FIMAR-766365 format. One record per residue (C-alpha): residue number from 0; residue in one letter; x, y, z. Coordinates in Angstrom, 3 decimals, decimal comma, always signed. Example, Ala and Ser with C-alpha at 12.3 -4.5 7.8 and 13.67 -1.06 7.14 Angstrom:
2
> 0;a;+12,300;-4,500;+7,800
> 1;s;+13,670;-1,060;+7,140
***
This chain:
557
> 0;m;+0,285;+0,193;-0,148
> 1;a;+1,556;+3,551;-0,527
> 2;l;+1,674;+5,588;+2,284
> 3;v;+2,691;+9,081;+2,920
> 4;e;+3,922;+10,723;+6,229
> 5;c;+2,613;+14,595;+6,662
> 6;v;+4,850;+16,104;+9,264
> 7;p;+2,890;+19,676;+9,942
> 8;n;+4,320;+22,457;+11,859
> 9;f;+1,381;+24,537;+13,830
> 10;s;+2,725;+27,960;+15,437
> 11;e;+0,596;+27,460;+18,584
> 12;g;+1,599;+25,843;+21,564
> 13;r;-0,607;+27,196;+23,641
> 14;n;-4,270;+27,291;+23,174
> 15;r;-4,559;+23,394;+23,596
> 16;k;-8,296;+23,397;+22,020
> 17;a;-7,141;+25,097;+19,129
> 18;i;-4,296;+22,639;+18,944
> 19;d;-7,266;+19,592;+19,139
> 20;d;-9,426;+21,710;+16,815
> 21;i;-6,909;+21,345;+14,472
> 22;v;-5,737;+17,321;+14,944
> 23;a;-9,586;+16,666;+15,010
> 24;t;-9,524;+18,274;+11,466
> 25;i;-6,816;+15,745;+10,136
> 26;s;-8,545;+12,655;+12,276
> 27;a;-11,845;+13,522;+10,565
> 28;v;-10,285;+12,540;+7,360
> 29;e;-10,785;+8,527;+6,502
> 30;g;-7,555;+6,744;+6,124
> 31;v;-5,636;+8,890;+8,043
> 32;k;-3,959;+7,832;+10,893
> 33;v;-2,820;+10,515;+13,817
> 34;l;+0,665;+8,801;+14,862
> 35;d;+1,914;+12,202;+17,190
> 36;v;+1,169;+15,742;+18,735
> 37;e;+3,851;+17,117;+20,161
> 38;v;+3,221;+20,511;+22,236
> 39;g;+5,706;+22,652;+22,648
> 40;e;+4,364;+25,816;+25,037
> 41;a;+8,223;+27,135;+25,204
> 42;t;+8,201;+27,199;+21,623
> 43;n;+5,162;+28,128;+21,172
> 44;r;+4,587;+25,432;+18,377
> 45;t;+3,325;+22,348;+17,999
> 46;v;+4,568;+19,434;+15,691
> 47;v;+1,766;+16,586;+14,196
> 48;t;+2,315;+13,019;+12,485
> 49;f;+0,167;+11,685;+10,815
> 50;i;+0,127;+8,710;+7,585
> 51;g;-1,855;+7,235;+4,941
> 52;p;-2,109;+6,825;+1,356
> 53;p;-1,656;+9,500;-1,145
> 54;g;-5,480;+10,958;-1,411
> 55;p;-6,841;+11,011;+2,033
> 56;v;-3,377;+12,921;+3,214
> 57;e;-3,660;+15,119;+0,558
> 58;e;-7,222;+15,785;+2,351
> 59;a;-6,336;+16,243;+5,177
> 60;a;-3,008;+18,830;+4,462
> 61;v;-5,186;+21,019;+2,640
> 62;a;-8,262;+21,307;+5,766
> 63;m;-6,167;+21,199;+8,446
> 64;v;-4,374;+24,989;+6,864
> 65;l;-7,360;+26,769;+6,566
> 66;r;-8,481;+25,348;+9,762
> 67;a;-5,356;+26,582;+11,176
> 68;a;-5,852;+29,432;+9,173
> 69;e;-9,258;+30,085;+11,182
> 70;l;-7,971;+29,652;+14,235
> 71;i;-4,005;+30,932;+14,667
> 72;d;-3,283;+35,134;+14,083
> 73;m;+0,096;+35,373;+13,353
> 74;t;-0,211;+39,152;+14,501
> 75;r;-0,159;+37,828;+18,496
> 76;h;+1,891;+34,688;+18,191
> 77;r;+4,993;+34,707;+20,218
> 78;g;+7,815;+31,617;+20,611
> 79;a;+11,355;+30,660;+20,447
> 80;h;+11,322;+28,598;+17,270
> 81;p;+11,750;+30,166;+13,785
> 82;r;+7,906;+30,657;+11,861
> 83;i;+6,419;+32,262;+8,811
> 84;g;+2,971;+31,470;+9,063
> 85;a;+0,596;+29,937;+11,076
> 86;t;+1,042;+26,343;+9,049
> 87;d;+5,006;+27,607;+9,462
> 88;v;+5,554;+24,595;+7,519
> 89;c;+3,908;+20,935;+5,912
> 90;p;+6,276;+18,705;+4,145
> 91;f;+5,797;+14,762;+2,888
> 92;v;+8,013;+11,677;+3,232
> 93;p;+7,508;+8,496;+1,214
> 94;v;+6,828;+5,931;+3,654
> 95;s;+6,336;+3,238;+1,570
> 96;d;+5,296;+2,372;-2,035
> 97;m;+6,244;+5,898;-2,607
> 98;t;+9,115;+8,175;-4,363
> 99;m;+9,991;+11,175;-4,435
> 100;e;+8,653;+12,211;-7,351
> 101;d;+5,557;+11,137;-5,960
> 102;c;+5,548;+13,568;-2,536
> 103;v;+6,289;+16,455;-4,770
> 104;s;+3,339;+16,305;-6,780
> 105;l;+1,410;+15,739;-4,200
> 106;s;+2,984;+18,801;-2,746
> 107;w;+1,997;+21,035;-5,327
> 108;r;-1,476;+20,073;-5,803
> 109;v;-1,591;+21,077;-2,029
> 110;g;-0,025;+23,865;-2,043
> 111;e;-2,073;+24,948;-5,325
> 112;r;-5,328;+23,956;-3,380
> 113;v;-3,877;+25,930;-0,151
> 114;g;-2,881;+29,255;-2,626
> 115;a;-6,278;+29,329;-4,418
> 116;a;-7,916;+29,846;-0,599
> 117;g;-5,979;+32,490;+0,156
> 118;i;-2,605;+31,670;+2,221
> 119;p;+0,924;+32,225;+0,506
> 120;v;+2,404;+29,144;-0,795
> 121;y;+6,636;+28,925;-0,882
> 122;l;+8,221;+25,508;-1,914
> 123;y;+10,745;+23,873;-0,433
> 124;e;+13,542;+21,235;-0,490
> 125;a;+12,569;+18,755;-3,440
> 126;s;+9,454;+20,529;-4,390
> 127;a;+11,448;+24,358;-4,780
> 128;t;+11,463;+25,905;-8,054
> 129;a;+14,738;+27,004;-7,516
> 130;g;+18,116;+26,381;-5,914
> 131;h;+17,950;+29,357;-3,621
> 132;r;+14,121;+28,685;-2,448
> 133;t;+14,996;+24,766;-1,384
> 134;n;+16,516;+25,442;+1,911
> 135;l;+14,154;+25,735;+5,463
> 136;a;+15,426;+28,633;+6,244
> 137;d;+16,198;+30,393;+3,425
> 138;v;+12,831;+30,673;+2,895
> 139;r;+11,788;+31,471;+6,429
> 140;r;+14,627;+33,352;+6,808
> 141;g;+12,992;+37,409;+7,943
> 142;e;+10,295;+34,923;+9,537
> 143;y;+6,823;+36,385;+9,898
> 144;e;+7,553;+39,740;+10,550
> 145;g;+9,944;+40,017;+7,836
> 146;l;+7,295;+38,526;+5,189
> 147;a;+5,795;+41,711;+3,510
> 148;m;+9,235;+42,359;+2,248
> 149;k;+9,883;+38,958;+1,128
> 150;m;+6,548;+38,702;-1,122
> 151;s;+8,168;+41,956;-2,949
> 152;a;+11,671;+40,973;-2,842
> 153;p;+13,189;+39,925;-6,204
> 154;g;+12,817;+36,204;-6,242
> 155;w;+10,671;+35,224;-3,457
> 156;t;+6,940;+35,540;-4,923
> 157;p;+5,355;+32,593;-3,361
> 158;d;+4,737;+30,022;-5,629
> 159;f;+0,910;+29,709;-5,075
> 160;g;-1,311;+32,492;-3,716
> 161;p;-1,557;+36,183;-3,167
> 162;r;+1,503;+38,296;-4,026
> 163;t;+0,432;+41,226;-1,660
> 164;y;+1,135;+41,427;+2,081
> 165;d;-2,676;+42,583;+2,961
> 166;g;-6,263;+41,036;+3,858
> 167;r;-6,132;+37,834;+5,040
> 168;v;-2,233;+37,285;+4,505
> 169;v;-1,078;+39,395;+7,696
> 170;r;-3,216;+37,105;+10,275
> 171;t;-2,216;+33,756;+8,405
> 172;g;+1,337;+34,119;+6,811
> 173;a;+2,654;+31,538;+4,701
> 174;t;+2,830;+28,283;+4,354
> 175;v;+5,999;+26,543;+2,904
> 176;i;+5,377;+23,392;+1,484
> 177;g;+7,292;+20,545;+0,130
> 178;a;+8,886;+16,744;-0,213
> 179;r;+11,086;+15,532;+1,772
> 180;e;+13,547;+12,654;+3,213
> 181;f;+12,712;+12,039;+6,690
> 182;l;+13,817;+15,375;+9,156
> 183;i;+14,983;+14,203;+12,678
> 184;a;+14,298;+17,228;+15,016
> 185;y;+17,009;+16,496;+17,413
> 186;n;+17,626;+18,841;+20,600
> 187;v;+20,846;+17,943;+22,882
> 188;n;+20,864;+19,338;+26,370
> 189;i;+23,815;+21,289;+28,164
> 190;d;+24,610;+22,552;+31,452
> 191;s;+24,181;+25,676;+31,141
> 192;t;+21,570;+28,454;+30,714
> 193;d;+23,829;+30,034;+28,889
> 194;k;+22,003;+30,285;+24,999
> 195;g;+25,289;+31,883;+23,747
> 196;l;+27,044;+29,068;+24,995
> 197;a;+24,804;+26,430;+23,179
> 198;h;+24,863;+28,821;+19,644
> 199;a;+28,678;+28,614;+20,047
> 200;i;+28,329;+24,108;+19,946
> 201;a;+26,144;+24,888;+17,083
> 202;l;+27,723;+26,583;+14,276
> 203;n;+30,755;+24,399;+14,936
> 204;l;+27,955;+21,585;+13,682
> 205;r;+26,294;+22,632;+11,109
> 206;e;+26,681;+22,654;+7,205
> 207;a;+26,537;+26,688;+6,753
> 208;g;+28,796;+27,316;+9,984
> 209;r;+30,013;+30,394;+11,227
> 210;a;+31,006;+33,521;+9,594
> 211;m;+34,874;+33,619;+9,045
> 212;r;+36,610;+36,757;+11,428
> 213;d;+39,561;+38,298;+10,679
> 214;e;+42,762;+39,163;+13,666
> 215;n;+40,092;+42,142;+14,863
> 216;g;+37,059;+40,191;+15,017
> 217;e;+35,800;+41,580;+12,155
> 218;i;+34,052;+39,465;+9,355
> 219;v;+35,387;+39,082;+6,243
> 220;r;+33,366;+39,646;+3,261
> 221;d;+34,317;+38,765;-0,533
> 222;a;+34,348;+40,991;-3,630
> 223;a;+30,304;+41,210;-3,414
> 224;g;+30,327;+42,495;+0,275
> 225;k;+28,889;+38,219;+0,823
> 226;a;+30,239;+37,406;+4,218
> 227;v;+32,564;+34,440;+3,662
> 228;t;+31,932;+31,268;+5,830
> 229;v;+33,929;+28,468;+7,399
> 230;p;+31,414;+25,553;+7,377
> 231;g;+30,459;+23,296;+9,968
> 232;r;+31,488;+19,244;+10,945
> 233;f;+28,644;+17,532;+9,677
> 234;k;+26,417;+18,074;+5,936
> 235;a;+22,650;+17,969;+6,017
> 236;v;+23,192;+19,289;+9,529
> 237;k;+20,808;+22,836;+10,807
> 238;a;+21,574;+23,670;+14,220
> 239;i;+20,833;+27,046;+16,632
> 240;g;+21,157;+27,507;+20,260
> 241;w;+18,400;+28,295;+22,276
> 242;y;+17,481;+28,912;+25,666
> 243;i;+13,918;+26,725;+27,169
> 244;d;+12,668;+27,897;+30,029
> 245;e;+10,653;+25,781;+30,932
> 246;y;+13,616;+23,031;+31,214
> 247;d;+15,696;+25,735;+32,857
> 248;r;+18,287;+24,794;+30,446
> 249;a;+20,056;+26,063;+27,181
> 250;q;+20,315;+23,318;+24,176
> 251;v;+21,409;+22,587;+20,917
> 252;s;+18,669;+22,655;+18,784
> 253;i;+19,655;+20,565;+15,445
> 254;n;+17,620;+19,729;+12,494
> 255;l;+19,233;+16,848;+10,355
> 256;v;+18,006;+16,824;+7,164
> 257;s;+19,289;+13,258;+6,198
> 258;f;+20,680;+10,797;+8,673
> 259;r;+21,898;+8,732;+6,642
> 260;t;+24,303;+11,588;+5,161
> 261;t;+25,066;+12,092;+9,014
> 262;p;+24,495;+9,355;+11,489
> 263;l;+22,413;+11,136;+14,382
> 264;h;+24,959;+9,254;+17,232
> 265;e;+27,449;+10,715;+15,548
> 266;v;+26,341;+14,249;+16,033
> 267;f;+26,026;+13,462;+19,189
> 268;e;+29,624;+12,428;+20,278
> 269;a;+30,043;+15,648;+18,369
> 270;c;+28,504;+17,432;+20,775
> 271;v;+30,334;+15,870;+23,579
> 272;e;+33,323;+16,749;+22,040
> 273;e;+32,421;+20,536;+21,354
> 274;a;+30,620;+21,086;+24,762
> 275;e;+34,235;+19,617;+26,453
> 276;k;+35,860;+22,121;+24,926
> 277;l;+34,246;+24,936;+26,564
> 278;g;+34,440;+23,336;+29,705
> 279;l;+30,985;+22,163;+29,666
> 280;r;+28,785;+18,770;+29,814
> 281;v;+26,221;+17,250;+27,861
> 282;t;+23,142;+16,085;+30,485
> 283;g;+21,006;+14,475;+27,127
> 284;s;+19,269;+14,980;+24,409
> 285;e;+15,553;+14,392;+22,801
> 286;i;+14,124;+13,800;+20,069
> 287;i;+11,092;+15,624;+18,797
> 288;g;+8,246;+13,936;+17,739
> 289;l;+8,554;+10,574;+15,482
> 290;v;+11,689;+8,952;+14,323
> 291;p;+12,474;+6,108;+12,209
> 292;k;+14,253;+2,982;+13,708
> 293;e;+16,921;+2,689;+11,427
> 294;p;+19,025;+5,492;+12,913
> 295;l;+18,541;+4,751;+16,261
> 296;v;+19,364;+1,251;+15,533
> 297;e;+22,844;+2,350;+14,093
> 298;a;+23,575;+4,074;+16,893
> 299;g;+23,383;+1,237;+19,042
> 300;r;+25,397;-0,888;+17,081
> 301;h;+27,568;+1,834;+17,286
> 302;f;+27,687;+2,531;+20,494
> 303;l;+27,693;-1,241;+21,611
> 304;r;+30,699;-1,827;+19,366
> 305;k;+32,340;+1,024;+21,749
> 306;r;+31,848;-1,228;+24,041
> 307;g;+33,645;-4,081;+22,756
> 308;r;+30,085;-5,903;+22,411
> 309;g;+28,539;-7,585;+19,394
> 310;t;+25,578;-6,147;+17,923
> 311;g;+24,124;-9,124;+17,014
> 312;v;+21,104;-8,476;+19,168
> 313;p;+17,734;-7,844;+18,910
> 314;e;+16,934;-4,556;+17,115
> 315;k;+14,516;-3,507;+21,073
> 316;d;+18,575;-3,979;+22,573
> 317;l;+19,733;-2,145;+20,008
> 318;i;+17,544;+1,025;+20,301
> 319;r;+17,256;+0,689;+24,411
> 320;a;+21,900;+1,282;+23,991
> 321;t;+20,805;+4,201;+21,981
> 322;v;+18,124;+5,669;+24,139
> 323;t;+20,921;+4,825;+27,048
> 324;t;+23,734;+6,662;+26,093
> 325;m;+21,850;+9,604;+24,852
> 326;g;+20,134;+10,117;+27,302
> 327;l;+16,483;+10,441;+25,308
> 328;n;+15,275;+9,804;+29,033
> 329;e;+15,961;+12,684;+30,824
> 330;l;+13,566;+15,501;+30,008
> 331;s;+10,421;+13,089;+29,167
> 332;p;+10,835;+8,871;+28,871
> 333;f;+11,039;+7,761;+25,387
> 334;v;+9,024;+5,151;+25,160
> 335;p;+9,701;+3,392;+21,103
> 336;e;+6,454;+2,387;+21,035
> 337;e;+5,087;+5,008;+20,767
> 338;r;+8,203;+7,610;+19,376
> 339;v;+9,657;+4,770;+16,491
> 340;l;+7,629;+5,272;+13,176
> 341;e;+8,144;+1,690;+12,456
> 342;h;+6,439;+0,149;+15,493
> 343;i;+3,775;+2,552;+15,709
> 344;i;+2,522;+0,713;+12,440
> 345;a;+3,325;-2,279;+13,525
> 346;r;+1,374;-2,357;+16,522
> 347;e;-1,789;-4,323;+15,379
> 348;t;+0,372;-6,901;+13,156
> 349;l;+0,308;-10,385;+13,608
> 350;p;+3,668;-10,827;+15,035
> 351;a;+2,509;-8,269;+17,527
> 352;m;+0,852;-10,604;+18,988
> 353;s;+1,531;-12,569;+22,645
> 354;v;+2,715;-16,168;+21,591
> 355;r;-0,841;-17,272;+23,178
> 356;e;-2,773;-14,710;+20,786
> 357;f;-1,585;-15,775;+17,605
> 358;v;-1,599;-19,696;+18,437
> 359;e;-5,264;-19,124;+19,524
> 360;e;-6,048;-16,666;+16,034
> 361;t;-4,415;-19,592;+14,404
> 362;s;-6,450;-22,209;+15,665
> 363;r;-9,754;-20,495;+14,864
> 364;e;-12,070;-20,997;+11,434
> 365;s;-10,914;-17,905;+9,398
> 366;p;-8,287;-19,361;+7,152
> 367;a;-5,559;-16,953;+7,742
> 368;p;-3,568;-16,778;+8,926
> 369;g;-2,697;-20,244;+8,368
> 370;g;-0,022;-22,730;+6,798
> 371;g;+2,240;-19,975;+5,378
> 372;s;+1,975;-17,259;+7,696
> 373;v;+3,144;-20,481;+10,226
> 374;a;+5,937;-21,498;+7,862
> 375;s;+7,183;-17,775;+8,298
> 376;l;+7,113;-17,700;+11,912
> 377;a;+8,968;-20,883;+12,323
> 378;g;+11,778;-19,831;+10,196
> 379;a;+11,656;-16,610;+12,438
> 380;l;+12,251;-18,489;+15,440
> 381;g;+15,173;-20,353;+13,145
> 382;a;+16,730;-17,449;+12,704
> 383;a;+16,296;-16,144;+16,218
> 384;l;+17,866;-19,264;+17,731
> 385;t;+20,794;-18,610;+15,336
> 386;s;+21,779;-15,436;+16,378
> 387;m;+21,317;-16,751;+20,328
> 388;v;+24,445;-19,264;+19,283
> 389;a;+26,729;-15,992;+17,719
> 390;a;+25,742;-13,917;+20,943
> 391;l;+26,092;-16,569;+22,935
> 392;s;+30,195;-17,373;+21,002
> 393;q;+31,550;-13,822;+21,190
> 394;g;+32,513;-13,584;+24,749
> 395;r;+34,089;-17,200;+25,359
> 396;k;+37,461;-17,191;+25,910
> 397;g;+39,151;-18,640;+23,194
> 398;n;+36,878;-17,261;+20,943
> 399;e;+38,019;-14,533;+20,029
> 400;g;+39,298;-15,282;+16,254
> 401;v;+35,969;-16,060;+15,821
> 402;r;+33,998;-12,943;+17,104
> 403;a;+34,329;-10,488;+14,012
> 404;e;+32,506;-14,431;+12,737
> 405;m;+29,716;-14,217;+14,658
> 406;d;+28,910;-10,987;+14,802
> 407;a;+28,329;-10,649;+11,470
> 408;i;+25,945;-14,567;+11,524
> 409;g;+24,302;-12,290;+14,235
> 410;n;+23,399;-9,283;+12,297
> 411;e;+22,526;-11,392;+9,092
> 412;a;+20,332;-13,532;+11,514
> 413;q;+18,597;-10,791;+13,078
> 414;a;+17,995;-9,313;+9,838
> 415;l;+16,579;-12,706;+8,790
> 416;q;+14,319;-12,611;+11,456
> 417;a;+13,110;-9,390;+10,828
> 418;r;+12,286;-10,060;+7,281
> 419;l;+9,929;-13,230;+8,374
> 420;l;+8,508;-11,956;+10,827
> 421;r;+7,513;-9,290;+8,620
> 422;l;+6,557;-12,056;+5,961
> 423;i;+3,864;-13,711;+8,883
> 424;d;+1,671;-10,426;+7,655
> 425;v;+2,835;-10,714;+3,800
> 426;d;+1,434;-14,179;+3,598
> 427;t;-1,865;-13,325;+5,550
> 428;e;-2,346;-9,668;+3,437
> 429;a;-2,015;-12,330;+0,094
> 430;f;-4,391;-14,856;+1,096
> 431;n;-6,870;-11,913;+1,949
> 432;s;-6,056;-10,689;-1,980
> 433;v;-7,512;-13,794;-3,262
> 434;i;-10,401;-13,912;-0,482
> 435;a;-11,025;-10,347;-2,109
> 436;a;-10,891;-11,197;-5,632
> 437;i;-13,546;-14,386;-5,130
> 438;r;-15,765;-11,716;-3,612
> 439;m;-15,897;-9,232;-6,538
> 440;r;-19,173;-9,271;-8,354
> 441;k;-19,384;-11,057;-11,378
> 442;g;-22,820;-9,940;-12,933
> 443;t;-21,364;-8,576;-16,183
> 444;a;-18,712;-10,217;-18,800
> 445;e;-16,998;-7,226;-17,623
> 446;e;-17,769;-7,549;-13,845
> 447;t;-16,564;-11,752;-14,205
> 448;e;-13,683;-11,196;-16,825
> 449;a;-12,352;-8,058;-14,150
> 450;r;-12,539;-10,909;-11,147
> 451;r;-10,679;-13,632;-12,869
> 452;t;-7,883;-10,917;-13,259
> 453;a;-8,075;-9,691;-10,428
> 454;l;-8,058;-13,470;-8,989
> 455;q;-5,437;-14,769;-11,773
> 456;a;-3,253;-11,844;-9,802
> 457;a;-3,810;-12,810;-5,988
> 458;y;-3,000;-16,381;-6,656
> 459;v;+0,330;-15,814;-8,285
> 460;e;+1,535;-13,199;-5,226
> 461;a;+0,072;-15,499;-2,911
> 462;a;+2,979;-18,234;-4,430
> 463;r;+5,487;-15,705;-4,552
> 464;v;+5,101;-14,772;-0,848
> 465;p;+5,739;-18,530;+0,683
> 466;l;+8,425;-18,818;-2,308
> 467;e;+10,679;-15,800;-0,533
> 468;t;+10,232;-17,845;+3,221
> 469;m;+11,753;-20,944;+1,947
> 470;e;+14,464;-18,455;+0,313
> 471;r;+14,765;-17,369;+3,456
> 472;a;+14,627;-19,947;+5,193
> 473;l;+17,369;-21,687;+3,174
> 474;e;+19,797;-18,559;+4,245
> 475;v;+18,771;-19,338;+8,086
> 476;i;+19,681;-22,973;+7,843
> 477;r;+23,704;-21,993;+5,824
> 478;l;+23,768;-19,471;+9,416
> 479;a;+22,942;-21,967;+11,393
> 480;g;+25,758;-24,094;+9,920
> 481;r;+28,111;-21,836;+9,708
> 482;a;+27,465;-21,221;+13,463
> 483;a;+27,672;-24,600;+13,832
> 484;i;+31,093;-24,938;+12,740
> 485;a;+32,731;-22,259;+15,365
> 486;g;+30,341;-21,073;+17,557
> 487;n;+30,269;-22,247;+21,426
> 488;p;+29,807;-26,470;+21,400
> 489;n;+27,572;-25,770;+24,554
> 490;a;+25,495;-23,903;+22,233
> 491;l;+25,381;-26,625;+19,731
> 492;s;+21,602;-28,040;+20,539
> 493;d;+20,524;-25,027;+19,722
> 494;a;+22,207;-24,243;+15,501
> 495;g;+21,173;-27,696;+14,954
> 496;s;+17,678;-26,420;+16,585
> 497;a;+17,813;-23,579;+14,122
> 498;a;+18,166;-25,879;+11,048
> 499;i;+15,618;-28,155;+11,922
> 500;m;+12,848;-25,013;+12,575
> 501;a;+13,740;-23,624;+9,089
> 502;r;+13,984;-27,007;+7,105
> 503;a;+10,170;-27,006;+8,737
> 504;a;+9,847;-23,706;+7,269
> 505;a;+10,959;-24,411;+4,130
> 506;n;+8,633;-27,448;+3,621
> 507;a;+5,676;-26,311;+4,798
> 508;a;+5,900;-23,156;+2,642
> 509;s;+6,432;-25,254;-0,885
> 510;l;+3,152;-26,356;-0,361
> 511;n;+1,589;-22,832;+0,110
> 512;v;+3,270;-22,288;-2,588
> 513;r;+1,797;-25,558;-4,456
> 514;i;-1,385;-25,088;-3,993
> 515;n;-2,003;-21,739;-5,249
> 516;l;-0,353;-22,177;-8,733
> 517;k;-2,703;-24,804;-8,861
> 518;e;-5,059;-22,148;-9,378
> 519;v;-3,312;-19,735;-12,103
> 520;e;-4,077;-20,530;-15,335
> 521;d;-0,866;-18,986;-17,750
> 522;r;+1,711;-21,882;-16,580
> 523;a;+4,016;-19,536;-18,549
> 524;v;+3,718;-17,476;-15,540
> 525;a;+3,293;-20,737;-12,703
> 526;s;+6,453;-22,238;-14,260
> 527;p;+9,428;-20,597;-13,095
> 528;i;+8,115;-20,025;-9,489
> 529;l;+7,309;-23,787;-9,086
> 530;g;+10,958;-24,282;-10,669
> 531;r;+12,471;-22,017;-8,241
> 532;a;+10,419;-23,536;-5,599
> 533;k;+11,696;-26,907;-6,502
> 534;a;+15,529;-26,606;-6,535
> 535;v;+15,037;-24,247;-3,102
> 536;l;+13,528;-27,076;-1,689
> 537;t;+16,303;-29,550;-3,090
> 538;e;+19,077;-27,053;-1,609
> 539;v;+17,131;-27,194;+1,925
> 540;e;+17,511;-30,710;+1,645
> 541;a;+21,232;-30,911;+1,013
> 542;a;+22,073;-28,377;+3,138
> 543;y;+20,055;-29,784;+6,293
> 544;p;+21,755;-32,650;+6,909
> 545;a;+25,567;-30,793;+6,559
> 546;v;+24,084;-28,390;+9,546
> 547;m;+23,282;-32,067;+11,586
> 548;r;+26,142;-34,130;+10,853
> 549;t;+28,462;-30,797;+12,517
> 550;v;+26,289;-30,960;+15,550
> 551;e;+26,616;-34,299;+16,346
> 552;e;+30,396;-34,671;+15,815
> 553;r;+31,445;-31,630;+17,523
> 554;g;+29,193;-32,269;+20,218
> 555;g;+30,108;-36,314;+20,573
> 556;f;+26,419;-36,984;+19,943
***
């Protein structure tokens, strides 16, 4: 399913009734789910995160901007955060089955509709219409108070909406809309109330850096009179220093524009280094709004490596290491189930059930979850056991020479475990598509043909999913074999159990491949899938005995 995330920032953090009204406007759109509402009283700003298919998200975005324009009077707004309008910024972020180009098109449609309603719109990031309008800080420079001058300045005519600063615009300000990568709003706390010290750290971190100064302390300028800058330490990082009254401390406020360009943990450690140079200490940090799991997981791996520990552990443990090391709980509890995007989306999935709940759901008369989902679960358990063997082998005295190998096995096993858990749901979704196609109308010739086409496509997909389960299970068997060869001999039975579970997964999944392919009329489509399934099963039956021989020989069974 195509999903897009929208993270609007509203210039209101004190009037709870207005905030609730705006959020209710978003929630009222069918198909949209509000994931998070982050209210900042000191900054007088609220960040909302919601997600849904592109159509509903477009409707919700337009509705919320118009509602915010009715409820927020920018002539009265005061707050610590830079802003240019009632709905200050409205970014769209691709989540699944959405490209950046799709989000750009979405942002343009929303911008055009908002502009037609009388609110000036500037497009930014991937949606920008000119290079100098890409950066949000450049678009917002001068803020609301300087909007009248900006709108009349060369090169700064709004992309949509009114071109003059009068009438309704005085109250609403402008809205900045665009498509971007996932931005992490991240604040680092220092043991000082001095905003200037926090800003000094920010200048050393951010990509824009600081103005170059000569020996007399004067700003160095080029031939055109523009200040010459010294770049900061990191690309894709924006930062300022500020003081937050409710915390009674200064913070380095960071926008991490691309966590793949500059990892979150590198920014944190750089803050620690820069603070120490000023005789300060970082006491903790906070993430505003939601965050993808990837930067937290990568940070956890980094911190575990620094401690000399293996990184082939569950994602939950990696995230816990990040939360602890970076002090994400200092100002308020950081609950991954409520703050990590993937965790929120996965709340209602089959793998999120307890063991008892899953078994009971499987036992009911409904045909899904069925054999395909259970096969994926068996494979995931095999991967989990393999990861456990690797973890038990790393700290063992005398095993120093295989530590790197075991760490690699653990990480591969964790990735396989995650994918196989996801396939539990994917298999059920594929079967549900078959049921939906069966239930399609067939009153006319056109309806009958449409039903047949949909049903054939659904059966093909319902065969491809368990085929992937088979392929992943084969990988688990091979990993279990590697773990058995050099791993902790006291865990050999676990390596063997991993191979047994993976073999069962592959065999069970193969039955699901075959039963679905029976219904596929086009044998030119079905035959290659069936051929691949038979080949994988042959490899499984060849690899499995080798693992068990290793287990029995090393274990002396």
